[in-house]
A tleap script that builds the chain and sets N, CA, C and O, in Angstrom:
source leaprc.protein.ff14SB
mol = sequence {
  NMET ALA ASN HIE LYS SER ALA ALA LYS ARG
  ASN ARG GLN SER GLU VAL ARG ARG ALA ARG
  ASN MET HIE VAL ARG SER THR MET ARG THR
  LEU VAL LYS GLN VAL ARG GLU ALA VAL THR
  ALA GLU ASN LYS GLU LEU ALA GLN ALA ALA
  PHE GLU LYS ALA VAL PRO TYR ILE SER LYS
  THR ALA THR LYS GLY ILE ILE HIE LYS ALA
  THR ALA SER ARG LYS ILE SER ARG LEU THR
  LYS LEU ILE ASN THR LEU CASN
}
set mol.1.N position { 114.149 78.592 91.339 }
set mol.1.CA position { 113.878 77.255 91.849 }
set mol.1.C position { 114.435 77.158 93.274 }
set mol.1.O position { 115.543 77.609 93.562 }
set mol.2.N position { 113.644 76.566 94.138 }
set mol.2.CA position { 114.040 76.445 95.539 }
set mol.2.C position { 115.115 75.379 95.705 }
set mol.2.O position { 115.057 74.320 95.079 }
set mol.3.N position { 116.088 75.667 96.548 }
set mol.3.CA position { 117.176 74.731 96.789 }
set mol.3.C position { 116.958 73.871 98.023 }
set mol.3.O position { 117.626 72.851 98.191 }
set mol.4.N position { 116.030 74.268 98.891 }
set mol.4.CA position { 115.778 73.529 100.120 }
set mol.4.C position { 114.313 73.122 100.183 }
set mol.4.O position { 113.445 73.735 99.560 }
set mol.5.N position { 114.071 72.085 100.942 }
set mol.5.CA position { 112.711 71.597 101.111 }
set mol.5.C position { 111.815 72.676 101.710 }
set mol.5.O position { 110.669 72.841 101.291 }
set mol.6.N position { 112.337 73.410 102.690 }
set mol.6.CA position { 111.555 74.456 103.341 }
set mol.6.C position { 111.266 75.609 102.378 }
set mol.6.O position { 110.199 76.219 102.439 }
set mol.7.N position { 112.213 75.903 101.495 }
set mol.7.CA position { 112.003 76.974 100.520 }
set mol.7.C position { 110.948 76.571 99.495 }
set mol.7.O position { 110.158 77.404 99.052 }
set mol.8.N position { 110.935 75.300 99.122 }
set mol.8.CA position { 109.920 74.807 98.191 }
set mol.8.C position { 108.539 74.894 98.825 }
set mol.8.O position { 107.571 75.273 98.166 }
set mol.9.N position { 108.448 74.544 100.101 }
set mol.9.CA position { 107.167 74.637 100.810 }
set mol.9.C position { 106.718 76.091 100.892 }
set mol.9.O position { 105.541 76.392 100.696 }
set mol.10.N position { 107.645 76.982 101.177 }
set mol.10.CA position { 107.323 78.410 101.258 }
set mol.10.C position { 106.767 78.901 99.921 }
set mol.10.O position { 105.824 79.691 99.894 }
set mol.11.N position { 107.350 78.435 98.811 }
set mol.11.CA position { 106.853 78.817 97.486 }
set mol.11.C position { 105.430 78.323 97.264 }
set mol.11.O position { 104.592 79.051 96.731 }
set mol.12.N position { 105.158 77.088 97.672 }
set mol.12.CA position { 103.805 76.532 97.521 }
set mol.12.C position { 102.807 77.337 98.345 }
set mol.12.O position { 101.729 77.680 97.860 }
set mol.13.N position { 103.164 77.637 99.583 }
set mol.13.CA position { 102.273 78.401 100.452 }
set mol.13.C position { 102.021 79.804 99.888 }
set mol.13.O position { 100.900 80.310 99.934 }
set mol.14.N position { 103.069 80.413 99.362 }
set mol.14.CA position { 102.938 81.755 98.806 }
set mol.14.C position { 101.990 81.767 97.619 }
set mol.14.O position { 101.197 82.697 97.468 }
set mol.15.N position { 102.062 80.749 96.779 }
set mol.15.CA position { 101.178 80.661 95.614 }
set mol.15.C position { 99.715 80.512 96.035 }
set mol.15.O position { 98.828 81.131 95.448 }
set mol.16.N position { 99.471 79.691 97.049 }
set mol.16.CA position { 98.105 79.500 97.538 }
set mol.16.C position { 97.574 80.806 98.112 }
set mol.16.O position { 96.440 81.192 97.828 }
set mol.17.N position { 98.381 81.486 98.912 }
set mol.17.CA position { 97.960 82.749 99.514 }
set mol.17.C position { 97.749 83.823 98.451 }
set mol.17.O position { 96.809 84.614 98.533 }
set mol.18.N position { 98.629 83.845 97.455 }
set mol.18.CA position { 98.515 84.824 96.381 }
set mol.18.C position { 97.201 84.635 95.631 }
set mol.18.O position { 96.507 85.608 95.333 }
set mol.19.N position { 96.863 83.392 95.327 }
set mol.19.CA position { 95.617 83.110 94.611 }
set mol.19.C position { 94.407 83.526 95.441 }
set mol.19.O position { 93.455 84.101 94.914 }
set mol.20.N position { 94.444 83.235 96.737 }
set mol.20.CA position { 93.340 83.612 97.615 }
set mol.20.C position { 93.220 85.130 97.713 }
set mol.20.O position { 92.115 85.669 97.650 }
set mol.21.N position { 94.343 85.818 97.866 }
set mol.21.CA position { 94.331 87.272 97.967 }
set mol.21.C position { 93.803 87.915 96.681 }
set mol.21.O position { 93.050 88.887 96.731 }
set mol.22.N position { 94.204 87.366 95.532 }
set mol.22.CA position { 93.736 87.903 94.260 }
set mol.22.C position { 92.221 87.754 94.136 }
set mol.22.O position { 91.542 88.656 93.645 }
set mol.23.N position { 91.698 86.624 94.578 }
set mol.23.CA position { 90.254 86.395 94.510 }
set mol.23.C position { 89.507 87.388 95.392 }
set mol.23.O position { 88.516 87.979 94.962 }
set mol.24.N position { 89.972 87.571 96.610 }
set mol.24.CA position { 89.302 88.475 97.548 }
set mol.24.C position { 89.363 89.913 97.032 }
set mol.24.O position { 88.366 90.633 97.085 }
set mol.25.N position { 90.522 90.329 96.535 }
set mol.25.CA position { 90.681 91.693 96.025 }
set mol.25.C position { 89.796 91.926 94.795 }
set mol.25.O position { 89.172 92.979 94.659 }
set mol.26.N position { 89.752 90.942 93.915 }
set mol.26.CA position { 88.935 91.051 92.712 }
set mol.26.C position { 87.458 91.148 93.066 }
set mol.26.O position { 86.727 91.947 92.481 }
set mol.27.N position { 87.018 90.334 94.025 }
set mol.27.CA position { 85.627 90.373 94.454 }
set mol.27.C position { 85.292 91.730 95.063 }
set mol.27.O position { 84.219 92.279 94.812 }
set mol.28.N position { 86.202 92.264 95.855 }
set mol.28.CA position { 85.983 93.571 96.463 }
set mol.28.C position { 85.830 94.637 95.381 }
set mol.28.O position { 84.935 95.479 95.459 }
set mol.29.N position { 86.692 94.604 94.384 }
set mol.29.CA position { 86.628 95.587 93.299 }
set mol.29.C position { 85.312 95.475 92.535 }
set mol.29.O position { 84.735 96.486 92.134 }
set mol.30.N position { 84.840 94.246 92.334 }
set mol.30.CA position { 83.577 94.038 91.639 }
set mol.30.C position { 82.417 94.634 92.435 }
set mol.30.O position { 81.525 95.260 91.862 }
set mol.31.N position { 82.430 94.439 93.747 }
set mol.31.CA position { 81.368 94.985 94.583 }
set mol.31.C position { 81.366 96.515 94.558 }
set mol.31.O position { 80.304 97.135 94.509 }
set mol.32.N position { 82.545 97.115 94.591 }
set mol.32.CA position { 82.662 98.572 94.520 }
set mol.32.C position { 82.140 99.054 93.164 }
set mol.32.O position { 81.436 100.061 93.085 }
set mol.33.N position { 82.488 98.336 92.114 }
set mol.33.CA position { 82.042 98.688 90.767 }
set mol.33.C position { 80.522 98.632 90.660 }
set mol.33.O position { 79.918 99.480 90.004 }
set mol.34.N position { 79.903 97.650 91.295 }
set mol.34.CA position { 78.446 97.527 91.260 }
set mol.34.C position { 77.776 98.729 91.930 }
set mol.34.O position { 76.744 99.210 91.464 }
set mol.35.N position { 78.366 99.206 93.020 }
set mol.35.CA position { 77.821 100.388 93.689 }
set mol.35.C position { 77.913 101.587 92.752 }
set mol.35.O position { 76.939 102.320 92.576 }
set mol.36.N position { 79.074 101.783 92.156 }
set mol.36.CA position { 79.280 102.929 91.267 }
set mol.36.C position { 78.336 102.887 90.055 }
set mol.36.O position { 77.807 103.919 89.643 }
set mol.37.N position { 78.132 101.700 89.493 }
set mol.37.CA position { 77.238 101.572 88.336 }
set mol.37.C position { 75.791 101.875 88.722 }
set mol.37.O position { 75.058 102.500 87.957 }
set mol.38.N position { 75.386 101.432 89.904 }
set mol.38.CA position { 74.021 101.699 90.362 }
set mol.38.C position { 73.815 103.189 90.587 }
set mol.38.O position { 72.747 103.721 90.286 }
set mol.39.N position { 74.832 103.867 91.116 }
set mol.39.CA position { 74.728 105.313 91.331 }
set mol.39.C position { 74.674 106.031 89.982 }
set mol.39.O position { 73.906 106.977 89.809 }
set mol.40.N position { 75.482 105.585 89.042 }
set mol.40.CA position { 75.475 106.186 87.708 }
set mol.40.C position { 74.107 106.037 87.046 }
set mol.40.O position { 73.642 106.944 86.355 }
set mol.41.N position { 73.466 104.885 87.263 }
set mol.41.CA position { 72.132 104.640 86.713 }
set mol.41.C position { 71.044 105.323 87.531 }
set mol.41.O position { 69.868 105.263 87.174 }
set mol.42.N position { 71.428 105.967 88.620 }
set mol.42.CA position { 70.519 106.678 89.521 }
set mol.42.C position { 69.428 105.767 90.085 }
set mol.42.O position { 68.280 106.178 90.252 }
set mol.43.N position { 69.810 104.525 90.371 }
set mol.43.CA position { 68.898 103.557 90.979 }
set mol.43.C position { 69.235 103.486 92.466 }
set mol.43.O position { 70.154 102.774 92.871 }
set mol.44.N position { 68.487 104.224 93.266 }
set mol.44.CA position { 68.818 104.365 94.683 }
set mol.44.C position { 68.708 103.049 95.447 }
set mol.44.O position { 69.562 102.749 96.281 }
set mol.45.N position { 67.665 102.254 95.174 }
set mol.45.CA position { 67.466 100.992 95.889 }
set mol.45.C position { 68.601 100.010 95.591 }
set mol.45.O position { 69.150 99.378 96.493 }
set mol.46.N position { 68.937 99.900 94.304 }
set mol.46.CA position { 70.012 98.989 93.902 }
set mol.46.C position { 71.356 99.460 94.466 }
set mol.46.O position { 72.168 98.653 94.917 }
set mol.47.N position { 71.574 100.763 94.433 }
set mol.47.CA position { 72.826 101.320 94.955 }
set mol.47.C position { 72.955 101.056 96.451 }
set mol.47.O position { 74.026 100.690 96.937 }
set mol.48.N position { 71.855 101.244 97.176 }
set mol.48.CA position { 71.893 101.018 98.628 }
set mol.48.C position { 72.151 99.547 98.942 }
set mol.48.O position { 72.923 99.229 99.846 }
set mol.49.N position { 71.506 98.652 98.199 }
set mol.49.CA position { 71.709 97.212 98.416 }
set mol.49.C position { 73.150 96.813 98.116 }
set mol.49.O position { 73.755 96.046 98.865 }
set mol.50.N position { 73.699 97.335 97.016 }
set mol.50.CA position { 75.086 97.029 96.655 }
set mol.50.C position { 76.055 97.594 97.683 }
set mol.50.O position { 77.064 96.970 98.010 }
set mol.51.N position { 75.738 98.788 98.192 }
set mol.51.CA position { 76.580 99.433 99.200 }
set mol.51.C position { 76.620 98.612 100.480 }
set mol.51.O position { 77.684 98.405 101.064 }
set mol.52.N position { 75.440 98.141 100.914 }
set mol.52.CA position { 75.367 97.342 102.144 }
set mol.52.C position { 76.093 96.007 102.009 }
set mol.52.O position { 76.525 95.427 103.004 }
set mol.53.N position { 76.224 95.531 100.796 }
set mol.53.CA position { 76.959 94.290 100.551 }
set mol.53.C position { 78.471 94.557 100.474 }
set mol.53.O position { 79.279 93.730 100.897 }
set mol.54.N position { 78.836 95.720 99.930 }
set mol.54.CA position { 80.245 96.027 99.693 }
set mol.54.C position { 81.000 96.414 100.957 }
set mol.54.O position { 82.153 96.020 101.134 }
set mol.55.N position { 80.361 97.185 101.839 }
set mol.55.CA position { 81.066 97.723 103.013 }
set mol.55.C position { 81.645 96.632 103.915 }
set mol.55.O position { 82.820 96.714 104.272 }
set mol.56.N position { 80.865 95.609 104.299 }
set mol.56.CA position { 81.468 94.578 105.152 }
set mol.56.C position { 82.592 93.816 104.449 }
set mol.56.O position { 83.560 93.390 105.079 }
set mol.57.N position { 82.445 93.653 103.137 }
set mol.57.CA position { 83.480 92.924 102.393 }
set mol.57.C position { 84.777 93.734 102.337 }
set mol.57.O position { 85.867 93.172 102.448 }
set mol.58.N position { 84.661 95.038 102.166 }
set mol.58.CA position { 85.857 95.893 102.166 }
set mol.58.C position { 86.534 95.823 103.535 }
set mol.58.O position { 87.758 95.719 103.622 }
set mol.59.N position { 85.737 95.881 104.598 }
set mol.59.CA position { 86.295 95.799 105.949 }
set mol.59.C position { 86.996 94.463 106.179 }
set mol.59.O position { 88.073 94.406 106.771 }
set mol.60.N position { 86.372 93.401 105.706 }
set mol.60.CA position { 86.957 92.070 105.871 }
set mol.60.C position { 88.270 91.951 105.092 }
set mol.60.O position { 89.214 91.308 105.550 }
set mol.61.N position { 88.319 92.568 103.927 }
set mol.61.CA position { 89.535 92.556 103.123 }
set mol.61.C position { 90.679 93.240 103.869 }
set mol.61.O position { 91.820 92.780 103.826 }
set mol.62.N position { 90.365 94.340 104.551 }
set mol.62.CA position { 91.388 95.039 105.337 }
set mol.62.C position { 91.799 94.220 106.546 }
set mol.62.O position { 92.977 94.187 106.902 }
set mol.63.N position { 90.841 93.557 107.182 }
set mol.63.CA position { 91.143 92.733 108.354 }
set mol.63.C position { 92.099 91.602 107.993 }
set mol.63.O position { 92.983 91.252 108.776 }
set mol.64.N position { 91.918 91.037 106.808 }
set mol.64.CA position { 92.782 89.948 106.353 }
set mol.64.C position { 94.158 90.443 105.910 }
set mol.64.O position { 95.058 89.640 105.667 }
set mol.65.N position { 94.321 91.761 105.806 }
set mol.65.CA position { 95.614 92.319 105.448 }
set mol.65.C position { 95.845 92.391 103.952 }
set mol.65.O position { 96.976 92.599 103.512 }
set mol.66.N position { 94.795 92.224 103.162 }
set mol.66.CA position { 94.945 92.258 101.714 }
set mol.66.C position { 95.060 93.703 101.237 }
set mol.66.O position { 95.801 94.001 100.299 }
set mol.67.N position { 94.318 94.598 101.893 }
set mol.67.CA position { 94.484 96.031 101.662 }
set mol.67.C position { 94.723 96.691 103.017 }
set mol.67.O position { 94.379 96.133 104.059 }
set mol.68.N position { 95.305 97.865 102.993 }
set mol.68.CA position { 95.586 98.598 104.227 }
set mol.68.C position { 94.280 99.125 104.814 }
set mol.68.O position { 93.332 99.409 104.082 }
set mol.69.N position { 94.239 99.251 106.129 }
set mol.69.CA position { 93.002 99.694 106.781 }
set mol.69.C position { 92.620 101.113 106.372 }
set mol.69.O position { 91.435 101.440 106.315 }
set mol.70.N position { 93.601 101.952 106.088 }
set mol.70.CA position { 93.294 103.311 105.639 }
set mol.70.C position { 92.696 103.292 104.231 }
set mol.70.O position { 91.830 104.106 103.912 }
set mol.71.N position { 93.150 102.379 103.405 }
set mol.71.CA position { 92.588 102.228 102.059 }
set mol.71.C position { 91.131 101.804 102.151 }
set mol.71.O position { 90.279 102.319 101.427 }
set mol.72.N position { 90.851 100.869 103.038 }
set mol.72.CA position { 89.470 100.407 103.228 }
set mol.72.C position { 88.597 101.555 103.714 }
set mol.72.O position { 87.487 101.751 103.220 }
set mol.73.N position { 89.093 102.301 104.672 }
set mol.73.CA position { 88.348 103.426 105.215 }
set mol.73.C position { 88.070 104.457 104.127 }
set mol.73.O position { 86.964 104.992 104.048 }
set mol.74.N position { 89.049 104.736 103.303 }
set mol.74.CA position { 88.898 105.702 102.211 }
set mol.74.C position { 87.857 105.233 101.196 }
set mol.74.O position { 87.024 106.020 100.748 }
set mol.75.N position { 87.906 103.955 100.836 }
set mol.75.CA position { 86.936 103.406 99.882 }
set mol.75.C position { 85.522 103.503 100.434 }
set mol.75.O position { 84.603 103.910 99.723 }
set mol.76.N position { 85.345 103.133 101.691 }
set mol.76.CA position { 84.021 103.176 102.313 }
set mol.76.C position { 83.519 104.614 102.378 }
set mol.76.O position { 82.350 104.885 102.101 }
set mol.77.N position { 84.403 105.529 102.745 }
set mol.77.CA position { 84.034 106.937 102.846 }
set mol.77.C position { 83.597 107.486 101.492 }
set mol.77.O position { 82.589 108.189 101.408 }
set mol.78.N position { 84.329 107.180 100.451 }
set mol.78.CA position { 83.995 107.689 99.124 }
set mol.78.C position { 82.697 107.087 98.603 }
set mol.78.O position { 81.905 107.772 97.956 }
set mol.79.N position { 82.484 105.814 98.884 }
set mol.79.CA position { 81.218 105.182 98.478 }
set mol.79.C position { 80.046 105.800 99.225 }
set mol.79.O position { 78.976 106.006 98.650 }
set mol.80.N position { 80.247 106.096 100.511 }
set mol.80.CA position { 79.190 106.718 101.320 }
set mol.80.C position { 78.827 108.085 100.741 }
set mol.80.O position { 77.647 108.407 100.599 }
set mol.81.N position { 79.835 108.884 100.409 }
set mol.81.CA position { 79.587 110.188 99.809 }
set mol.81.C position { 78.851 110.043 98.481 }
set mol.81.O position { 77.968 110.842 98.168 }
set mol.82.N position { 79.205 109.047 97.716 }
set mol.82.CA position { 78.577 108.809 96.424 }
set mol.82.C position { 77.103 108.426 96.593 }
set mol.82.O position { 76.243 108.905 95.854 }
set mol.83.N position { 76.823 107.570 97.561 }
set mol.83.CA position { 75.446 107.156 97.837 }
set mol.83.C position { 74.614 108.360 98.286 }
set mol.83.O position { 73.449 108.489 97.909 }
set mol.84.N position { 75.211 109.230 99.084 }
set mol.84.CA position { 74.485 110.394 99.601 }
set mol.84.C position { 74.150 111.423 98.521 }
set mol.84.O position { 73.319 112.302 98.749 }
set mol.85.N position { 74.779 111.327 97.357 }
set mol.85.CA position { 74.448 112.247 96.273 }
set mol.85.C position { 73.123 111.894 95.617 }
set mol.85.O position { 72.591 112.686 94.838 }
set mol.86.N position { 72.576 110.705 95.922 }
set mol.86.CA position { 71.338 110.253 95.293 }
set mol.86.C position { 70.068 110.784 95.953 }
set mol.86.O position { 68.971 110.423 95.527 }
set mol.87.N position { 70.178 111.614 96.957 }
set mol.87.CA position { 68.987 112.108 97.671 }
set mol.87.C position { 68.074 112.914 96.799 }
set mol.87.O position { 67.039 113.391 97.264 }
savepdb mol mol.pdb
quit
C-alpha cells in the first residue's frame, strides 16, 4: 500500500500501463500465431496477408518499448523465413 499521494498515483499509472502493454503484447502474439497457422495449413495467400498485418504491429510493439528491438527483428526474420518456405 502506498504511503504517499505521489506513490498512490504512480501505482495507478503503472496499472494502466501494464494493462495496455499486456493487450498490445497479446495482440502481437495472436498475429504471429495466425501467420504460423496459415503456414502450417499451407495457405500461401492467407499466410502472406497475416504476415503483412503482423510485421508492422511487431515493429510498433518494439517502438513502444513493450518488447526489445532485437526481439522484434528476430520475430520478423523468423516469420519471413517461414513464409519463404511456402514457395
